[in-house]
Structure formats: structure tokens, C-alpha cells
MDTraj code that builds the backbone (N, CA, C; nanometers):
import mdtraj as md
import numpy as np

residues = "MET LYS ARG MET LEU LEU VAL ALA MET ALA LEU LEU LEU ALA ALA GLY THR ALA SER ALA ALA ALA THR MET GLN LYS TRP THR ALA GLY TRP ASP ASN PHE GLY GLU PRO LEU ASN TYR LYS LYS SER LYS ILE SER TRP SER VAL ASN SER ALA LYS SER THR LEU SER VAL THR PHE LYS LEU VAL SER ALA THR PRO GLY LYS LEU TYR GLN VAL GLY ILE VAL PRO PHE CYS THR THR PHE PRO ALA THR PHE GLY GLN PHE PRO VAL ASP LEU GLY GLY GLY THR CYS THR GLN LEU THR ARG GLN GLY VAL THR ALA SER ALA VAL THR ILE GLU LEU GLY VAL VAL THR THR ASP MET ASN GLY ASN GLY SER PHE THR VAL VAL ILE GLY PRO VAL VAL ALA GLY THR TYR GLU VAL GLU PHE GLN ALA ARG ASP GLY ALA GLY CYS ASP LEU THR GLY GLY ALA GLY ASN GLY SER ASP CYS ALA ASP ASP PHE GLN SER PRO GLY PRO PHE GLY THR THR THR THR ILE THR ILE PRO".split()
xyz = np.array([
    [-1.0050, 3.2742, 2.7258],
    [-1.0877, 3.1863, 2.6113],
    [-1.0125, 3.2272, 2.4637],
    [-1.0379, 3.3214, 2.4520],
    [-0.9831, 3.3544, 2.3007],
    [-0.8180, 3.3483, 2.2842],
    [-0.7595, 3.3314, 2.3923],
    [-0.6320, 3.2797, 2.3949],
    [-0.6146, 3.1738, 2.3351],
    [-0.6749, 3.0900, 2.4433],
    [-0.6735, 2.9062, 2.4119],
    [-0.7114, 2.8853, 2.2584],
    [-0.8186, 2.9643, 2.2296],
    [-0.8681, 2.9359, 2.0886],
    [-0.7768, 2.9649, 1.9813],
    [-0.7121, 3.0537, 1.9944],
    [-0.6300, 3.1079, 1.9384],
    [-0.4763, 3.0194, 1.9085],
    [-0.4355, 2.9299, 2.0265],
    [-0.3264, 2.8675, 2.0552],
    [-0.3462, 2.7354, 1.9747],
    [-0.4870, 2.7083, 2.0068],
    [-0.5118, 2.5661, 1.9284],
    [-0.5258, 2.5712, 1.8130],
    [-0.5964, 2.6838, 1.7620],
    [-0.5574, 2.7263, 1.6054],
    [-0.4614, 2.7237, 1.5297],
    [-0.3318, 2.7573, 1.6108],
    [-0.2242, 2.7544, 1.5545],
    [-0.1705, 2.6307, 1.5433],
    [-0.1862, 2.5580, 1.6558],
    [-0.0985, 2.4360, 1.6743],
    [-0.1640, 2.3554, 1.5844],
    [-0.3095, 2.3519, 1.5163],
    [-0.3566, 2.2711, 1.4029],
    [-0.3188, 2.3261, 1.2962],
    [-0.2984, 2.4272, 1.2580],
    [-0.2384, 2.4878, 1.1264],
    [-0.1024, 2.4242, 1.1296],
    [0.0016, 2.4243, 1.2624],
    [0.1151, 2.3869, 1.2535],
    [0.1327, 2.2475, 1.2095],
    [0.0349, 2.1803, 1.2624],
    [0.0414, 2.0189, 1.2209],
    [-0.0111, 2.0053, 1.0741],
    [-0.1081, 2.1000, 1.0573],
    [-0.1169, 2.0497, 0.9280],
    [-0.0377, 2.0764, 0.7945],
    [0.0673, 2.1653, 0.8349],
    [0.2008, 2.1874, 0.7252],
    [0.2593, 2.0566, 0.7372],
    [0.2481, 1.9661, 0.8094],
    [0.3475, 1.8627, 0.7861],
    [0.2957, 1.7513, 0.7718],
    [0.1482, 1.7368, 0.7418],
    [0.1258, 1.6196, 0.6712],
    [0.0488, 1.6675, 0.5562],
    [0.0525, 1.6163, 0.4566],
    [-0.0450, 1.6509, 0.3030],
    [-0.1499, 1.5711, 0.3012],
    [-0.2562, 1.6539, 0.2339],
    [-0.4242, 1.5985, 0.2141],
    [-0.3700, 1.4291, 0.1727],
    [-0.4818, 1.3679, 0.2341],
    [-0.4687, 1.2221, 0.1588],
    [-0.4996, 1.1999, 0.0044],
    [-0.4020, 1.1140, -0.0410],
    [-0.4502, 1.1178, -0.1792],
    [-0.5529, 0.9688, -0.1725],
    [-0.6964, 1.0038, -0.2513],
    [-0.7414, 0.8652, -0.2704],
    [-0.7372, 0.7996, -0.3938],
    [-0.7266, 0.6637, -0.4069],
    [-0.7159, 0.5754, -0.5291],
    [-0.8314, 0.4813, -0.5203],
    [-0.8623, 0.4388, -0.6604],
    [-0.9453, 0.3266, -0.6647],
    [-0.8705, 0.2006, -0.7501],
    [-0.9023, 0.0789, -0.6729],
    [-0.8360, -0.0144, -0.6913],
    [-0.9068, -0.0682, -0.8470],
    [-0.8243, -0.1718, -0.8618],
    [-0.8635, -0.2191, -1.0243],
    [-0.8435, -0.3634, -1.0108],
    [-0.8463, -0.4105, -1.1001],
    [-0.8667, -0.6215, -1.0866],
    [-0.7147, -0.6364, -1.0649],
    [-0.6547, -0.7181, -1.0208],
    [-0.4877, -0.7457, -0.9908],
    [-0.4656, -0.7833, -1.1141],
    [-0.2949, -0.8250, -1.1110],
    [-0.2307, -0.8709, -1.1832],
    [-0.2636, -1.0016, -1.2291],
    [-0.3073, -1.0986, -1.1465],
    [-0.3489, -1.2398, -1.1492],
    [-0.4524, -1.2726, -1.1604],
    [-0.5538, -1.2044, -1.0636],
    [-0.7003, -1.2601, -1.0426],
    [-0.7638, -1.1632, -1.1156],
    [-0.8666, -1.1808, -1.1998],
    [-0.9500, -1.0805, -1.2401],
    [-1.1247, -1.0804, -1.1943],
    [-1.1148, -1.1973, -1.1387],
    [-1.3020, -1.2246, -1.1262],
    [-1.2888, -1.2145, -0.9993],
    [-1.2322, -1.2042, -0.9028],
    [-1.2710, -1.1800, -0.7683],
    [-1.3616, -1.0531, -0.7325],
    [-1.4407, -1.0920, -0.6473],
    [-1.5591, -0.9740, -0.6411],
    [-1.5016, -0.8487, -0.5832],
    [-1.5315, -0.7584, -0.5968],
    [-1.5315, -0.6227, -0.5415],
    [-1.6234, -0.5016, -0.5768],
    [-1.6509, -0.3989, -0.4704],
    [-1.7314, -0.2770, -0.5255],
    [-1.6063, -0.1672, -0.5972],
    [-1.5604, -0.1929, -0.6710],
    [-1.4803, -0.1000, -0.7178],
    [-1.5010, 0.0774, -0.7033],
    [-1.6144, 0.0992, -0.7000],
    [-1.6725, 0.2372, -0.6729],
    [-1.6666, 0.2639, -0.5103],
    [-1.6488, 0.1714, -0.4364],
    [-1.6772, 0.2092, -0.2976],
    [-1.5124, 0.1970, -0.2472],
    [-1.4333, 0.0684, -0.2979],
    [-1.3444, 0.0315, -0.2482],
    [-1.2081, 0.1496, -0.3111],
    [-1.0958, 0.1808, -0.1897],
    [-1.0081, 0.2658, -0.2293],
    [-0.8833, 0.2158, -0.1344],
    [-0.7808, 0.2737, -0.1885],
    [-0.6702, 0.2986, -0.0936],
    [-0.6597, 0.4436, -0.0716],
    [-0.6289, 0.5180, 0.0523],
    [-0.5709, 0.6335, 0.0760],
    [-0.4321, 0.6274, 0.1186],
    [-0.3362, 0.7610, 0.1191],
    [-0.2348, 0.7170, 0.1410],
    [-0.1960, 0.8825, 0.1725],
    [-0.1050, 0.8822, 0.2246],
    [-0.0570, 1.0828, 0.2763],
    [0.1141, 1.0598, 0.3226],
    [0.1714, 1.1425, 0.3170],
    [0.3323, 1.1676, 0.3723],
    [0.2926, 1.2890, 0.4635],
    [0.3588, 1.2564, 0.5796],
    [0.4129, 1.3240, 0.6984],
    [0.5570, 1.3773, 0.6610],
    [0.5715, 1.5070, 0.6117],
    [0.7085, 1.5514, 0.5699],
    [0.7840, 1.5539, 0.6814],
    [0.7426, 1.6172, 0.8174],
    [0.8061, 1.6295, 0.9321],
    [0.8415, 1.4867, 0.9886],
    [0.7942, 1.4107, 0.9982],
    [0.7953, 1.2590, 1.0274],
    [0.8954, 1.1826, 0.9350],
    [0.8648, 1.2077, 0.7844],
    [0.9361, 1.1278, 0.6920],
    [0.8537, 0.9842, 0.7263],
    [0.7144, 0.9881, 0.7333],
    [0.6403, 0.8858, 0.7305],
    [0.5097, 0.8717, 0.5685],
    [0.4896, 0.7455, 0.5752],
    [0.3855, 0.7346, 0.4605],
    [0.2809, 0.6582, 0.5487],
    [0.1475, 0.7049, 0.5546],
    [0.0331, 0.6745, 0.6188],
    [-0.0217, 0.5977, 0.4757],
    [-0.1139, 0.4702, 0.5143],
    [-0.1654, 0.4234, 0.3866],
    [-0.2884, 0.3525, 0.4438],
    [-0.4237, 0.3291, 0.3714],
    [-0.5275, 0.2878, 0.4223],
    [-0.5891, 0.2205, 0.3607],
    [-0.5932, 0.0843, 0.2997],
    [-0.6558, 0.0019, 0.2321],
    [-0.7847, -0.0335, 0.2483],
    [-0.9054, -0.0073, 0.1824],
    [-1.0385, -0.0497, 0.2334],
    [-1.1185, -0.1305, 0.1402],
    [-1.1778, -0.2271, 0.1596],
    [-1.2377, -0.3182, 0.0658],
    [-1.3469, -0.3141, 0.0649],
    [-1.4420, -0.3359, 0.0191],
    [-1.5956, -0.3379, 0.0103],
    [-1.6604, -0.4264, -0.0763],
    [-1.7404, -0.5133, -0.0353],
    [-1.8287, -0.6264, -0.1103],
    [-1.7054, -0.7026, -0.1694],
    [-1.5923, -0.7577, -0.0851],
    [-1.5109, -0.8315, -0.1440],
    [-1.5648, -0.9668, -0.0897],
    [-1.5001, -1.0852, -0.1067],
    [-1.5173, -1.2287, -0.0861],
    [-1.5250, -1.1902, 0.1176],
    [-1.6642, -1.2411, 0.1354],
    [-1.6622, -1.2678, 0.2821],
    [-1.5689, -1.3529, 0.3752],
    [-1.5309, -1.3023, 0.4707],
    [-1.4527, -1.4263, 0.5876],
    [-1.3331, -1.4142, 0.5087],
    [-1.2361, -1.3239, 0.4072],
    [-1.1244, -1.3529, 0.3733],
    [-1.0177, -1.2692, 0.4287],
    [-0.8844, -1.3164, 0.3917],
    [-0.7629, -1.2440, 0.4084],
    [-0.6807, -1.2439, 0.2975],
    [-0.6760, -1.0638, 0.3113],
    [-0.6005, -1.0099, 0.1740],
    [-0.4767, -0.9287, 0.2046],
    [-0.3881, -1.0376, 0.1894],
    [-0.2543, -0.9369, 0.2180],
    [-0.2236, -0.8735, 0.1187],
    [-0.1917, -0.6829, 0.2316],
    [-0.1667, -0.5847, 0.1064],
    [-0.0501, -0.5287, 0.1498],
    [0.0244, -0.4515, 0.0382],
    [0.1165, -0.4433, 0.0198],
    [0.1681, -0.3209, -0.0763],
    [0.2824, -0.2957, -0.0912],
    [0.3674, -0.1555, -0.1743],
    [0.4140, -0.2225, -0.2898],
    [0.4201, -0.1655, -0.3920],
    [0.5124, -0.2735, -0.4947],
    [0.6149, -0.1371, -0.5643],
    [0.7116, -0.1066, -0.5032],
    [0.8152, -0.0050, -0.5733],
    [0.8539, -0.0645, -0.6882],
    [0.8620, 0.0014, -0.8414],
    [0.9191, -0.0206, -0.9537],
    [1.0823, 0.0767, -0.9354],
    [1.1839, -0.0393, -0.9500],
    [1.3213, -0.0057, -0.9098],
    [1.4142, -0.0478, -1.0303],
    [1.5056, -0.0066, -0.9700],
    [1.6467, -0.0958, -1.0071],
    [1.7310, -0.1532, -0.9565],
    [1.7441, -0.0811, -0.8550],
    [1.8002, -0.1539, -0.7113],
    [1.7096, -0.0830, -0.5847],
    [1.7105, -0.1432, -0.4586],
    [1.6347, -0.1119, -0.3470],
    [1.6819, -0.1448, -0.2282],
    [1.6848, -0.0534, -0.1539],
    [1.7150, -0.0864, 0.0185],
    [1.6744, -0.2257, 0.0798],
    [1.6985, -0.2594, 0.1677],
    [1.6713, -0.3966, 0.2243],
    [1.5165, -0.3642, 0.3298],
    [1.5117, -0.2487, 0.3198],
    [1.4134, -0.2069, 0.4056],
    [1.3271, -0.0618, 0.3756],
    [1.2125, -0.0465, 0.4124],
    [1.1161, 0.0381, 0.3674],
    [1.0430, 0.0663, 0.4867],
    [1.0911, 0.2279, 0.5788],
    [1.0564, 0.2425, 0.6783],
    [1.1027, 0.1544, 0.7610],
    [1.0227, 0.0433, 0.8523],
    [1.0247, -0.0275, 0.9350],
    [1.0111, -0.1881, 0.9039],
    [0.9452, -0.1766, 0.7580],
    [0.9319, -0.2973, 0.6881],
    [1.0664, -0.3335, 0.6096],
    [1.0845, -0.5122, 0.6189],
    [1.1731, -0.5556, 0.5324],
    [1.1424, -0.5778, 0.3800],
    [1.2146, -0.5631, 0.2695],
    [1.1503, -0.5811, 0.1583],
    [1.1945, -0.7085, 0.1040],
    [1.0946, -0.7881, 0.0579],
    [1.1068, -0.9114, -0.0027],
    [1.2081, -0.9555, -0.0631],
    [1.2789, -1.0644, -0.0547],
    [1.4151, -1.1078, -0.1212],
    [1.5099, -1.0100, -0.0683],
    [1.4922, -0.9539, 0.0330],
    [1.6505, -0.8597, 0.1186],
    [1.6535, -0.7131, 0.0458],
    [1.5984, -0.6944, -0.0591],
    [1.6537, -0.5621, -0.1070],
    [1.7501, -0.5896, -0.2312],
    [1.8007, -0.5058, -0.2698],
    [1.9287, -0.5043, -0.3791],
    [1.8851, -0.4775, -0.5158],
    [1.9007, -0.6150, -0.5945],
    [1.8504, -0.5751, -0.7259],
    [1.6916, -0.6062, -0.7484],
    [1.6511, -0.5032, -0.7745],
    [1.4917, -0.5365, -0.8154],
    [1.4502, -0.6654, -0.8837],
    [1.3461, -0.7124, -0.8774],
    [1.3123, -0.8584, -0.9631],
    [1.2163, -0.8465, -1.0737],
    [1.2482, -0.8846, -1.1720],
    [1.2117, -0.8647, -1.3208],
    [1.0644, -0.9060, -1.3060],
    [0.9449, -0.8922, -1.3556],
    [0.8078, -0.9857, -1.3706],
    [0.7553, -0.9145, -1.5006],
    [0.6662, -1.0089, -1.5134],
    [0.5780, -0.9758, -1.6237],
    [0.4618, -0.9739, -1.5769],
    [0.3491, -0.9360, -1.5831],
    [0.2149, -0.9197, -1.5679],
    [0.1529, -0.8163, -1.6818],
    [0.0321, -0.9158, -1.7032],
    [-0.0830, -0.8195, -1.8028],
    [0.0183, -0.7668, -1.9283],
    [0.1329, -0.8536, -1.9809],
    [0.1948, -0.8193, -2.0989],
    [0.2937, -0.7046, -2.0403],
    [0.2706, -0.6855, -1.9368],
    [0.4502, -0.5579, -1.9373],
    [0.5222, -0.6180, -1.8428],
    [0.6703, -0.5910, -1.8438],
    [0.7594, -0.6671, -1.7908],
    [0.8418, -0.5414, -1.7005],
    [0.8666, -0.5370, -1.6015],
    [0.9187, -0.4398, -1.5003],
    [1.0014, -0.4574, -1.4105],
    [1.0992, -0.4072, -1.3502],
    [1.1501, -0.4698, -1.2189],
    [1.0936, -0.3812, -1.0953],
    [1.0683, -0.4638, -1.0035],
    [1.0075, -0.4323, -0.8483],
    [1.0327, -0.4825, -0.7581],
    [1.0419, -0.4627, -0.6498],
    [0.9928, -0.5212, -0.5076],
    [0.8944, -0.5255, -0.4324],
    [0.8822, -0.5789, -0.3286],
    [0.7679, -0.5978, -0.2633],
    [0.7785, -0.5692, -0.1402],
    [0.6971, -0.4873, -0.0728],
    [0.6836, -0.4597, 0.0749],
    [0.5561, -0.5196, 0.1354],
    [0.5671, -0.6136, 0.2368],
    [0.4161, -0.6734, 0.2779],
    [0.3921, -0.5581, 0.4051],
    [0.2689, -0.5199, 0.4113],
    [0.2375, -0.4310, 0.5116],
    [0.1487, -0.5109, 0.6485],
    [0.0574, -0.5454, 0.5746],
    [-0.0620, -0.6297, 0.6742],
    [-0.1750, -0.7091, 0.5747],
    [-0.2657, -0.7341, 0.6898],
    [-0.3891, -0.7958, 0.6108],
    [-0.5311, -0.7105, 0.6555],
    [-0.5830, -0.7398, 0.5172],
    [-0.6996, -0.6739, 0.5559],
    [-0.8149, -0.8356, 0.5634],
    [-0.9141, -0.8409, 0.6803],
    [-0.9597, -0.9290, 0.6978],
    [-1.1604, -0.8694, 0.6901],
    [-1.2097, -0.9506, 0.6252],
    [-1.3233, -0.8935, 0.5423],
    [-1.4365, -0.9431, 0.6564],
    [-1.5220, -0.8820, 0.6418],
    [-1.6399, -0.9379, 0.7375],
    [-1.7638, -1.0350, 0.7000],
    [-1.8522, -1.0494, 0.7369],
    [-1.9597, -1.1259, 0.6661],
    [-1.9908, -1.0607, 0.5629],
    [-2.0249, -0.9097, 0.5221],
    [-2.0410, -0.8442, 0.4019],
    [-1.9361, -0.8623, 0.2885],
    [-1.8006, -0.8790, 0.3183],
    [-1.6999, -0.8488, 0.2474],
    [-1.6248, -0.7528, 0.2668],
    [-1.6534, -0.6769, 0.3799],
    [-1.5908, -0.5663, 0.3866],
    [-1.4501, -0.5071, 0.4886],
    [-1.3811, -0.4435, 0.4955],
    [-1.2777, -0.4753, 0.5501],
    [-1.1693, -0.3369, 0.5342],
    [-1.0981, -0.3045, 0.6162],
    [-0.9710, -0.2005, 0.5867],
    [-0.8739, -0.2281, 0.7008],
    [-0.7509, -0.1905, 0.6517],
    [-0.5946, -0.1842, 0.7179],
    [-0.5802, -0.0447, 0.7223],
    [-0.4933, 0.0049, 0.8257],
    [-0.3974, 0.1266, 0.8041],
    [-0.2637, 0.0944, 0.8758],
    [-0.1965, 0.1761, 0.7951],
    [-0.0233, 0.1377, 0.8374],
    [0.0100, 0.2742, 0.8568],
    [0.1040, 0.2883, 0.9101],
    [0.2214, 0.4055, 0.8871],
    [0.3487, 0.3451, 0.9010],
    [0.4228, 0.3935, 0.7976],
    [0.5382, 0.3355, 0.7250],
    [0.6410, 0.4768, 0.7623],
    [0.7610, 0.4055, 0.8365],
    [0.8637, 0.5235, 0.8760],
    [0.9467, 0.5041, 0.9705],
    [1.0565, 0.5973, 0.9917],
    [1.0632, 0.6908, 0.8672],
    [1.1538, 0.5985, 0.7508],
    [1.0828, 0.7143, 0.6514],
    [1.1387, 0.6507, 0.5179],
    [1.2519, 0.7266, 0.4561],
    [1.3435, 0.6873, 0.3974],
    [1.4329, 0.7507, 0.3579],
    [1.3802, 0.8211, 0.2322],
    [1.4267, 0.9687, 0.2294],
    [1.4197, 1.0563, 0.1223],
    [1.4093, 1.0127, 0.0030],
    [1.2813, 1.0482, -0.0550],
    [1.3404, 1.0065, -0.2435],
    [1.1918, 1.0001, -0.3106],
    [1.2035, 0.9717, -0.4311],
    [1.0798, 0.9481, -0.5019],
    [1.0385, 0.8132, -0.5582],
    [0.9563, 0.7777, -0.5047],
    [0.9180, 0.6505, -0.5196],
    [0.7897, 0.6316, -0.6217],
    [0.7984, 0.5518, -0.7155],
    [0.7482, 0.5224, -0.8126],
    [0.6758, 0.3501, -0.7950],
    [0.5585, 0.4021, -0.7503],
    [0.4789, 0.2012, -0.6586],
    [0.3447, 0.2288, -0.7199],
    [0.2683, 0.0826, -0.6849],
    [0.1542, 0.0546, -0.7119],
    [0.1390, -0.0358, -0.5718],
    [0.0075, -0.0054, -0.5303],
    [-0.0380, -0.1104, -0.4236],
    [-0.1283, -0.2243, -0.4405],
    [-0.1165, -0.3245, -0.3624],
    [-0.1713, -0.4781, -0.4161],
    [-0.2313, -0.5298, -0.3217],
    [-0.3252, -0.6247, -0.3268],
    [-0.4174, -0.6844, -0.2424],
    [-0.3720, -0.8203, -0.2867],
    [-0.3469, -0.9200, -0.2173],
    [-0.2957, -1.0528, -0.2650],
    [-0.4049, -1.1591, -0.2179],
    [-0.4548, -1.2753, -0.2775],
    [-0.5070, -1.3635, -0.2481],
    [-0.4873, -1.4587, -0.1271],
    [-0.5236, -1.4196, -0.0459],
    [-0.4859, -1.4860, 0.1187],
    [-0.3431, -1.4009, 0.1500],
    [-0.3369, -1.4686, 0.2721],
    [-0.2014, -1.3986, 0.3624],
    [-0.0902, -1.4930, 0.3544],
    [0.0190, -1.4516, 0.4095],
    [0.1519, -1.5196, 0.4186],
    [0.2482, -1.5241, 0.3523],
    [0.2404, -1.4700, 0.2062],
    [0.3050, -1.4853, 0.1190],
    [0.4616, -1.3956, 0.1320],
    [0.5590, -1.4786, 0.1285],
    [0.7076, -1.4206, 0.1272],
    [0.7181, -1.3920, 0.2797],
    [0.6707, -1.4297, 0.3846],
    [0.6688, -1.3983, 0.5368],
    [0.7102, -1.4749, 0.6071],
    [0.7876, -1.4616, 0.7027],
    [0.8414, -1.6373, 0.7779],
    [0.7258, -1.6567, 0.8526],
    [0.6745, -1.7716, 0.8598],
    [0.5733, -1.8576, 0.9222],
    [0.4535, -1.8498, 0.8550],
    [0.4900, -1.7958, 0.7190],
    [0.3581, -1.7673, 0.6283],
    [0.3583, -1.8666, 0.5270],
    [0.2462, -1.8922, 0.4628],
    [0.2013, -1.9904, 0.3894],
    [0.2722, -2.0155, 0.2812],
    [0.3983, -1.9356, 0.2361],
    [0.4978, -1.9592, 0.1558],
    [0.4440, -1.8746, -0.0256],
    [0.4918, -1.9368, -0.0932],
    [0.4817, -1.8764, -0.2390],
    [0.3898, -1.9250, -0.3444],
    [0.2942, -1.9846, -0.2660],
    [0.1930, -2.0538, -0.3639],
    [0.0863, -1.9810, -0.3963],
    [-0.0907, -2.0236, -0.4069],
    [-0.1534, -1.9088, -0.4539],
    [-0.2282, -1.8069, -0.3794],
    [-0.1537, -1.7904, -0.2608],
    [-0.1929, -1.6778, -0.1830],
    [-0.0805, -1.5599, -0.2427],
    [0.0177, -1.6046, -0.3060],
    [0.1081, -1.4908, -0.3767],
    [0.0108, -1.4408, -0.4834],
    [-0.1018, -1.4568, -0.5317],
    [-0.1596, -1.3863, -0.6733],
    [-0.2139, -1.2544, -0.6462],
    [-0.2283, -1.1573, -0.7023],
    [-0.2585, -1.0560, -0.6602],
    [-0.4013, -1.0636, -0.7577],
    [-0.5127, -1.0063, -0.6124],
    [-0.6757, -0.9685, -0.6648],
    [-0.6838, -0.8315, -0.7302],
    [-0.6123, -0.7517, -0.6492],
    [-0.6453, -0.6076, -0.6110],
    [-0.5152, -0.5390, -0.7003],
    [-0.5329, -0.4460, -0.7614],
    [-0.3954, -0.3601, -0.7632],
    [-0.4687, -0.1817, -0.7804],
    [-0.3679, -0.0857, -0.7548],
    [-0.4061, 0.0495, -0.7624],
    [-0.2261, 0.1223, -0.7798],
    [-0.2368, 0.2034, -0.8860],
    [-0.3572, 0.2086, -1.0021],
    [-0.3604, 0.0853, -1.0982],
    [-0.3526, 0.0678, -1.2105],
    [-0.3496, -0.0378, -1.2853],
    [-0.3809, -0.0160, -1.4310],
    [-0.3328, -0.0785, -1.5256],
    [-0.3008, -0.2308, -1.5343],
    [-0.1235, -0.2347, -1.4829],
    [-0.0702, -0.3494, -1.4971],
    [0.0547, -0.3503, -1.4066],
    [0.1174, -0.2429, -1.5055],
    [0.2509, -0.1978, -1.3855],
    [0.3454, -0.0768, -1.4435],
    [0.3023, 0.0340, -1.4188],
    [0.1524, 0.1008, -1.4358],
    [0.1313, 0.2080, -1.3902],
    [0.1722, 0.2585, -1.2730],
    [0.2032, 0.3702, -1.2634],
    [0.2793, 0.3516, -1.1028],
    [0.1605, 0.5154, -1.0256],
    [0.1752, 0.5245, -0.8955],
    [0.1796, 0.6441, -0.8561],
    [0.3134, 0.6812, -0.7593],
    [0.3505, 0.8333, -0.7866],
    [0.4474, 0.8964, -0.7387],
    [0.4123, 0.9326, -0.5933],
    [0.5412, 0.8629, -0.5208],
    [0.5017, 0.9097, -0.3845],
    [0.6542, 0.9758, -0.3042],
    [0.6480, 1.1198, -0.2757],
    [0.7723, 1.2229, -0.2508],
    [0.7689, 1.1872, -0.0977],
    [0.9022, 1.1403, -0.0520],
    [0.9217, 1.1711, 0.0695],
    [0.9978, 1.2731, 0.0896],
    [1.0238, 1.3652, 0.1314],
    [1.1287, 1.5010, 0.1255],
    [1.2295, 1.4695, 0.2083],
])
top = md.Topology()
chain = top.add_chain()
for i, resn in enumerate(residues, 1):
    res = top.add_residue(resn, chain, resSeq=i)
    for name in ("N", "CA", "C"):
        top.add_atom(name, md.element.get_by_symbol(name[0]), res)
traj = md.Trajectory(xyz[None], top)
């Protein structure tokens, strides 16, 4: 029994060295919409890197947002050039030269990677978790986003209309980034 416990503890410690502890971030009002409801104290993004697998795990959590709404969530790397994919996800506009955007009085070059959708319940609560990978080793300066609706820049989606506006961002304001390093 003691031997099994020691083996289990050794496996747990070995698994812990591959994954970093999750980093928690708060949402702020988005680049485009500043009046969308959200409990900013309880809503968050948490992310972690598994260096052994070269993956990035992200959980988007919304609390007291608009009930029964779709929020398309993604990651926005700031860059000059970017590959066509980020892990298993295609980059909007196919990668290459990053697109210049001006939001909140700041101009920066970036690409967008659409990851999924948070669907809120009758109380405006919802979450979405995704594992991205393998991701090419590097240091990425990013913002997380939640869009006003779903289908932006996706085949079969609603296109590039009002659903492409950002309701929430993290960190913020636009151009303030989080550094994610994939070894």
C-alpha cells in the first residue's frame, strides 16, 4: 500500500512539472461595446501552458452577462507577421502580415484566432474551455476577447457584421497584453 502511494505521488509530481499553474485574469469592457452587462469581479479568463505537450489551455468564464446570449471567444496575438495556424486553429485572414487595428485610441497590428462560444444561461452565466495545440514554441503577446454574438470570421458564420464587435477584453485597454511563452 505504501509503495502504491509513493508511485501515485511520484506520478502526480511528474505531471505537475509539465503544466504550469493556471494564470487568472479579469475581464474589462471591450474594444467596441462598453455597456454590455457583466460581473467583472466574478468573471475571468484562466490559462495555463503544458510545456511537455506544447499546449495552451484557456477557460473563459462570464458571470451575469446578458442571459441566453452567444459570445464568441478568442485570442488576439499582437504581431508583425503570424503563421496561418495557432495550434489546431486557423488564423483569421490566413496569417501572414498582421492587420493594423485602431481601438480605444491605440493602433497596433494583430491577428485574431476564434476559439469557441460561451453560451449564457438564464442568469447570464457560462463558460468555455479549450486546449490549443501543439503550439509552435515562442513568446506571444496577446489579449483575450469575447465578441458580441457568434459567427464572426467563420465559414458558415454570420460574417463581419455587428457580431464582430468586442464586448469584453483581457487585459485592457486595447494593446495592453499578456505574455504567454510556449517552450
